[in-house]
N, C-alpha and C positions, 0 to 999 in steps of 0.2 A: 671802729673802722680799721681795716687792714688790707695789705697788699700781699698776695701770695705769688711767689716766683718759683717755678719748677723747672728742673733740668735733669734728665736721665733718672738717677736714683736718689735725687735730693730735692728737698723743698725748703724754701726760705719764707718766713712770715715776718713782715714788717708791720708793727703796730703803729699806725700813723699818729695816734695821740701821744705816743712816747718819743717820737722823733724830735731831736733838737735840730740837726741838720744832716744832710747827706753830701758826700764829696766824691766827685769823679776821680777815677784813677785808671786811665786807659779803658779796658773792657770790664772793669770792676767798679763797684760803688762801696764806699765806706759809709756805714750808718752809725751815727752817734745819737744815743738816747739821752733824754733829759736826766736820767739817773746816773749818767756817766758811762754806762755800758757802751761798748764799741764792737762792731763786727763788720765783716766784709762779705758782700754777695757777688757771685760771678756773673753779674749783669751790668751793662753800662748804664750811666745815668739817664740816657735817652729812653731806655726800656722802662726804667723805674718811673720816669715822668709820664710815659704813655699809660702806664697802669694807674697813675694818679688821676689822669684826665678821664679815666673811665669811672671814677667815683663821682658822687653827686657834686655838682658845681656849688651848691649852697654851703657845703661843708668843707670846701677847699681852703686850707690854711697852710698847706705845704706848697710853696711856689719855687719855681726855678729862677735863680738869679745868676745871670752870666752863664758861662760854659761849664763852670766847675761845681756849683752848689745848688741844692734844693734846701730851703730853710723853712723853719716853722715860724710863721709870723707872730704867734702868741708869745714867743720868747725873745723877740728883738727888743732891746731896751735902750740902745744908743746907736746913732749913725753919725759918722763924721766924714763929710765929703772931702775936707782938706787932707786928712790923714788917710783917706780911702779905706775906712774900716767900718764894719757893722759888728756890734757886740750882741751876743746872745747869752742869756743866763740859763744855767741848768738848775736842777732841783736842789743841788748842794750849795748854791750860791757862787759857784765858779763861773767866770765869764769866759766866753770863747770868742776870739777875735778872727773875723774873716776879712781878708783883703779883697776888695772889689773895685772895679773902675768907677770913676765919678758919675758917669751917666747912669749906670745901673743903680748906684746909691741914690741918686736924685729920683729915679723912677720908684725906688722902694719907699722913699720919703713920701712921694705923692700917693702911692698906694696906701700906706699906713695912715696918712692924713685923711684920706677919703673914708677909710674904715671907721676912724674914731670921730669923724665929723669936725675935727679941729684943724686949724691952720698953723 
């Protein structure tokens, strides 16, 4: 599964299975892969999100959380609403801490609890 973004004489391919998270930066999006690779695309996070919604709903594991991030649900391993952080693990065992508001983290907990069937 991939997203193809094109502009003028350039094309960017984002391989969804490899994404750890994406972060908004004005009219750009920083993409971090689970391998640790990092790159920037000249498209805003809302455009990337629009392309994600065009993919099959059954296979959506990249979700927007808040105004700043799209995360891979398969790599979330810890959420702390008191400290307002979500931790994601990459393929090298490194954790990535994303600061998010409490209501968004609570929604993320509900979403992940529903996926696993656990409370």
